[in-house]
N, C-alpha and C positions, 0 to 999 in steps of 0.2 A: 198785335196785343191785346187777345180778347177778356172778357172778361173772367172768365171762369181762370185763366194764367194768372191773373194779377191780385184774386183774393187767393190762390195758392199762394204767391211770393209772398201777400203781407203774411199769412197766416206761419210758415215758417220764418220770416225776417223776425214777428212775435214770439214763438218759440224760440229763438234763436236768446233772443235776447230778455226773454226769460229766467233762460237756461242759466246765460251768463251773472242775472241779476241773481239767480238762488248762491250758483258759485262764491260769488262773491261775498254775500251775505253770511253764507257756512264759514268761510277764511276767517273774516272777523270776529264771528262770536268763539270761534276754536282757537283763533289764537294762533294759526301755524299755518303750514303752505299745502296743507294735507287734502285740506277741503273737504267733499263727502265723505271717504273714505274717514276719515276720523271720527266720526259720528257712530260709528257703528262698531268702534274700537276704543273709544272714550270711558271711562268708567260710571259717568253720572248718570246712561243712558241705561244702565242695568237696573238702578234703581227704578228710571220708567217704567223700563217693562215689567217691572215686581207691579209695580202698581194696577196694570191693567190682569 
């Protein structure tokens, strides 16, 4: 296994771990099992979008 393959695998593992962490945090904050899709349908985000 050469160095480029090692870097690729580490990068893939890092991206996967970050995705799992983000999904876990999102579910905890929303308090439901919809995950990231609940962010786009929640009423609170409508107010946030209005400020921008």
